[in-house]
N, C-alpha and C positions, 0 to 999 in steps of 0.2 A: 322544397318549400313546405310540403306536407310533413316531413320529418321535423322541421323547425317548429311547426305549429304543434305537433304531437309532443315534442320535447317540452315546450312551454307548459302544456296542460299537465303532463306527468310531473314536471318539476313543481308546479304550483300545488298539485294534489299531494305530493309527497311531503312538501314542507308544511302543509296544513295539518298533517297527522301528528298526534302527540306521541305515538309510538313510532318506531323506525319504519313501519310500512314496507316490509320486504317486497311484496308483490309490486307495488308502485315503483319502488327503487330499482327492481330488476328490469321492469319494462323501460324505465327511463335510461338505465345503463345500456340496454340493447339498442335503443335509438341513438345514444351517443356513440356507440361502437359503429353503427352503420354510417355515422357522419365522420368517422375517423378520429373521434375525440377520446382516445383511449385513457389518458390520464384522468379526465373527468369521469369516465365510465367507472374506473377503478375507485375513485372517491365515492361515487354513488353506491357502489357495491359495499364498500366499507361502512358507509352510513347506515346500512340496513342492519348492522350488528352481526354477531355470530349466528350461523345457521347450519343446519345439517340437510338443507334442501339440496338434493343432488344437482338440480338444474342450476342453482345459484353457485354451487361449488365449481361446477364445470365452466360456467361463465367466468368466474373469478380466475380459475386456472388458465383459461384461454387468453384473457386480457393480460395476465402476468407474463405469459409466454410471449405474447405479441410485443410487450414492452421490454422484452429481453431480461426480465427478472427470473432467471432460470431457477434459482433456489426457491423463490416464492412459488413459482409454478409447480416445481417438483413437490413441494410440501402440500400444495392445494390438490394436486392429482392423487397423492398418497392418501390424503384425508378422504377424498371422494371414493377411492377404491376400498377403503377400510370401513365404510359405512355398513352397519350391521343390517339395517332394514331395507337396503337397496342393492340392486345388482347393477353396477356401473356398466356402461356400454363398452364394447371392445375398444373403441377409439381412445378411451381414457388410458387403457393399458399401453396402447401403441404410442400415444403421445408422451406418456410418462417415460417409456423406454427410450424414445428418441431424445428426450431432454437429458436423461441420465447418460446416454451415449455422448451427446454434445458436451456434457460437463466432464467427460473423461472416465466415467464410472461404467466401463463396459461390462463388468461382471454383474452389476445390479441391473443394467439394461437388459441383459440376456435373461436373468432370473425373473424379471418382471413379465416376460412373455412366456415363460414356462408354466 
């Protein structure tokens, strides 16, 4: 019930912003994810527009992976890892490697962890 209420408030706040309001959209997407509404969460992430925010990219990559969009998740994790001003967490490399392995690219999966 509290997630539903929070979702309504974030949704309302995000739609009243003239700019994409990435912070509000990220929080709203997180609430949608907790409620199991992954498609809607991805839409909310996409509405925020392009960003190099590592947390946002990690959130997007995780949602894409959960939705079984392997190619999209691989692309998102690669973008996260390649950010110049940020050091991605080890999990990003591990998750990227596992997605590459699942897609049959064992050489790239191994290289990602080296």
